[in-house]
C-alpha positions as YAML, in Angstrom:
chain: A
units: angstrom
residues:
- id: 1
  name: MET
  ca: [0.00, 0.00, 0.00]
- id: 2
  name: LYS
  ca: [2.78, 2.44, 0.90]
- id: 3
  name: ARG
  ca: [4.62, 1.63, -2.34]
- id: 4
  name: ALA
  ca: [1.52, 2.27, -4.41]
- id: 5
  name: THR
  ca: [0.93, 5.61, -2.69]
- id: 6
  name: LEU
  ca: [4.57, 6.62, -3.17]
- id: 7
  name: ALA
  ca: [4.46, 5.63, -6.84]
- id: 8
  name: LEU
  ca: [1.27, 7.64, -7.33]
- id: 9
  name: ILE
  ca: [2.75, 10.72, -5.67]
- id: 10
  name: LEU
  ca: [5.97, 10.49, -7.69]
- id: 11
  name: GLY
  ca: [3.95, 10.05, -10.87]
- id: 12
  name: LEU
  ca: [1.90, 13.15, -10.10]
- id: 13
  name: VAL
  ca: [5.04, 15.17, -9.39]
- id: 14
  name: VAL
  ca: [6.51, 14.17, -12.75]
- id: 15
  name: VAL
  ca: [3.30, 15.10, -14.57]
- id: 16
  name: VAL
  ca: [3.08, 18.50, -12.86]
- id: 17
  name: LEU
  ca: [6.72, 19.33, -13.54]
- id: 18
  name: SER
  ca: [6.47, 18.18, -17.15]
- id: 19
  name: ALA
  ca: [3.37, 20.28, -17.74]
- id: 20
  name: GLY
  ca: [5.07, 23.36, -16.31]
- id: 21
  name: LEU
  ca: [8.12, 22.94, -18.49]
- id: 22
  name: ALA
  ca: [6.15, 22.14, -21.61]
- id: 23
  name: ALA
  ca: [3.94, 25.21, -21.23]
- id: 24
  name: ALA
  ca: [6.72, 27.69, -22.08]
- id: 25
  name: THR
  ca: [7.31, 28.14, -25.81]
- id: 26
  name: ASP
  ca: [9.97, 30.03, -27.74]
- id: 27
  name: LEU
  ca: [9.19, 32.13, -30.79]
- id: 28
  name: GLN
  ca: [11.30, 34.30, -33.06]
- id: 29
  name: GLY
  ca: [9.94, 37.06, -35.27]
- id: 30
  name: LYS
  ca: [10.03, 40.69, -36.35]
- id: 31
  name: VAL
  ca: [8.16, 43.28, -34.28]
- id: 32
  name: LYS
  ca: [5.43, 44.98, -36.31]
- id: 33
  name: THR
  ca: [4.04, 47.22, -33.57]
- id: 34
  name: ILE
  ca: [4.54, 47.74, -29.86]
- id: 35
  name: GLU
  ca: [2.07, 49.44, -27.55]
- id: 36
  name: ILE
  ca: [3.82, 50.24, -24.28]
- id: 37
  name: ASN
  ca: [0.73, 51.50, -22.41]
- id: 38
  name: GLN
  ca: [-1.31, 48.40, -23.29]
- id: 39
  name: LYS
  ca: [1.74, 46.13, -22.80]
- id: 40
  name: VAL
  ca: [1.29, 44.30, -26.08]
- id: 41
  name: LEU
  ca: [3.53, 43.79, -29.07]
- id: 42
  name: THR
  ca: [2.50, 42.40, -32.43]
- id: 43
  name: LEU
  ca: [4.82, 40.43, -34.67]
- id: 44
  name: ASP
  ca: [4.76, 40.52, -38.48]
- id: 45
  name: ASP
  ca: [2.82, 37.23, -38.55]
- id: 46
  name: GLY
  ca: [0.05, 38.78, -36.42]
- id: 47
  name: THR
  ca: [1.01, 37.07, -33.15]
- id: 48
  name: LYS
  ca: [0.20, 39.29, -30.17]
- id: 49
  name: LEU
  ca: [2.39, 38.96, -27.08]
- id: 50
  name: TYR
  ca: [1.29, 40.53, -23.79]
- id: 51
  name: TRP
  ca: [3.45, 41.24, -20.75]
- id: 52
  name: THR
  ca: [3.18, 42.22, -17.11]
- id: 53
  name: ASP
  ca: [5.38, 44.42, -14.94]
- id: 54
  name: SER
  ca: [7.49, 41.38, -14.02]
- id: 55
  name: VAL
  ca: [8.86, 41.21, -17.60]
- id: 56
  name: THR
  ca: [11.49, 43.71, -18.75]
- id: 57
  name: VAL
  ca: [10.87, 45.08, -22.24]
- id: 58
  name: THR
  ca: [13.75, 47.39, -23.15]
- id: 59
  name: GLU
  ca: [13.82, 50.27, -25.62]
- id: 60
  name: ALA
  ca: [15.65, 47.96, -28.04]
- id: 61
  name: VAL
  ca: [12.36, 46.10, -28.54]
- id: 62
  name: LYS
  ca: [10.87, 48.32, -31.23]
- id: 63
  name: SER
  ca: [9.19, 48.13, -34.60]
- id: 64
  name: GLY
  ca: [11.43, 46.27, -37.06]
- id: 65
  name: ALA
  ca: [13.52, 44.52, -34.39]
- id: 66
  name: VAL
  ca: [13.90, 40.75, -34.62]
- id: 67
  name: VAL
  ca: [13.18, 39.24, -31.23]
- id: 68
  name: LYS
  ca: [13.24, 35.88, -29.51]
- id: 69
  name: ALA
  ca: [10.38, 35.54, -27.05]
- id: 70
  name: THR
  ca: [9.52, 32.94, -24.46]
- id: 71
  name: TYR
  ca: [5.83, 32.88, -23.63]
- id: 72
  name: GLU
  ca: [3.03, 30.87, -22.04]
- id: 73
  name: GLU
  ca: [-0.58, 30.72, -23.14]
- id: 74
  name: LYS
  ca: [-2.85, 31.92, -20.33]
- id: 75
  name: GLY
  ca: [-6.52, 32.64, -20.73]
- id: 76
  name: GLY
  ca: [-6.24, 32.60, -24.52]
- id: 77
  name: LYS
  ca: [-3.41, 35.17, -24.55]
- id: 78
  name: TYR
  ca: [0.31, 34.68, -25.18]
- id: 79
  name: MET
  ca: [1.99, 36.08, -22.05]
- id: 80
  name: LEU
  ca: [5.68, 36.98, -22.32]
- id: 81
  name: LYS
  ca: [8.05, 35.43, -19.83]
- id: 82
  name: LYS
  ca: [11.23, 36.73, -21.49]
- id: 83
  name: ILE
  ca: [12.18, 38.69, -24.62]
- id: 84
  name: GLU
  ca: [15.50, 39.51, -26.22]
- id: 85
  name: VAL
  ca: [16.53, 41.34, -29.37]
- id: 86
  name: MET
  ca: [18.48, 39.20, -31.82]
- id: 87
  name: GLN
  ca: [21.60, 40.69, -33.45]
...
């Protein structure tokens, strides 16, 4: 009984950790527009990426810049976790 419970708990931990890691996705593209006040940027392909105050979006992230973004889908929106300008 104890082994079965331990196996179940370990299995759940693996599933939870895997889901958390799999949720983050990387994307690269060219910035079409950026709206600082609304905290949203749009890439040339139409993808909209939203951010919160916990994400740093520097002045280098501007229209025409090629960026690499890490995001998670939350509530039907792509929420930025990290963004960097590619050279």
